[in-house]
N, C-alpha and C positions, 0 to 999 in steps of 0.2 A: 531545510532541516532534514528532508528525506534524501537518501542517496539516489543517484540516478538508477541504480539497480532496483530499489524499492519502487520508484516511480514507474519504471518499465513493467515491473511485476504487476502492479495495481492496474495499469492500463491493459495488460494482457488478460488478467483475470476478469476485468469488466467486460472485455470483448467476449470472453468465453461465457460469461453470465448472460450475455445478450443473444447467445446462440440457442436454438431450439433444444429442448431437453433431449439428451442422449446423442445429439449430433456431434460429430467430431470435426475438428478444424485442423488442417495441415499446418505445420509450423510456419512454412513460408507464407501461407495465407493469413495466419494470425499476425505475423510480423507486419504484413502489408496493411491489414485492417487497423492495427494499433499504431501504425507509423513508427515501427521500431526496427533497428538493425537485426536481421535474421540471426546472425552468428551470436550476438549478445543475448538475444531472446532464447536461443537454444540452451545456453548455459543456465539461464534463469529457470527455464522449464525443468531442467534436471533437478535443481534444488527444490522447486515446487513439487515435483513428482516424488522425490525422496521423503518430503515432509507429508505426503498424502493429500496435498491440496488439488493436484491435477493427476490425470491418468493419461498416459500416452501409449499408443500402440502403432506398430508398423504394419506395412502391407496394405492390400486393398481394403478400403474402408477405415484405414488408420487415421491417426491424428490425435489431437488433444481434446479433452473435455474436463470439466470440473468433477472432482471426486466427491465433493461435499456441496451441500446447498449453499448458494451465494449468501443467504441470510446468516449462515453460520461462520462466515469468513470475515472477521473484523480486520480493519486496516492495521490495527496494532499487532495482530498475530503475524501478518505478512511482513511488516516492517521489522519486527523483532526476529523473525526467521532470517531475514537477509542482512539486517544491520546490527543485530544484537539488542540486548535490553535497552529500553528507553528511559531508564531511571537516573542515569548519570548525565548531568549537563555541565558544560564548562562555564565558568564565570564569564559574563559578558565583557567585563572590563579588565580582568586579569587572566590572560591566556595561560593555559597550563594548570590552572587552579579549578577545583570543583566548585560549582555553585553551592553555597552553604549558608544557611541562616545563622550558623554559629560564627561565621566570619563574613558578614554580608558586605557587598560593595554598594555604592550609592544607587545602582540600577536594580538591586536585588528585588524589591517588592514588585516592580513592574515585570521584570524578567521571570520571576516565579509565577506570576499570574498568567503570563503568556504561555509558559510551559504547561500549566494546568489546562488551559484551553486546548493547546496542541494535543496533549495526551488524551483529553476528553474527546476530542474530535476523532483521534485514531481508534480509541476504544469503543466509541459509540457509533461508529460508521461502519457499515458492512459493504461488501462488494455489491450486494443487491441494492443497497441504497444508491450507490453511484450508477448502477446499470439501469435503474428505472427512473432516475431524476432527469428531467429535461435540462439541456445545457443552459446555464445562466440562471437557473432558478435556485434561490438560496435554500439550504437545508435547515431543518429545525435547529434553532440555537445560533444561527449565523447573523441574527439581527444586530449584534454588537460590532460586526465588522463594518468599518467605514470604507467605502470604495472611492 
């Protein structure tokens, strides 16, 4: 559901959130730590900088750091910045048609419920939540997910 650009942005922002306050990270180092292609990340960082989410500086002591507290950065804000509004969903069974309760397909009730969980996850999860949660530990509200 997330574009590769949004996934990469979230990974980079989580890495920055795990960096000591005020410390800057060079783009190449950030790419390496997050496991991302450096060229692709640099384009993402430009978008994040323009939106005021990160701050970049050149020269000695330069690099990137978060411009806002990670608790203030919801995944929904990041995804909507890079992928656009998350309000329109395509019908699961009728490609090219919007998912609509006015003209529902047979998968509509379950598809609508899945979208609500997805949007709730994005809106209710901050970069800080992901930065401080141990790998593999479920987040609050994930009990419904079967593995």
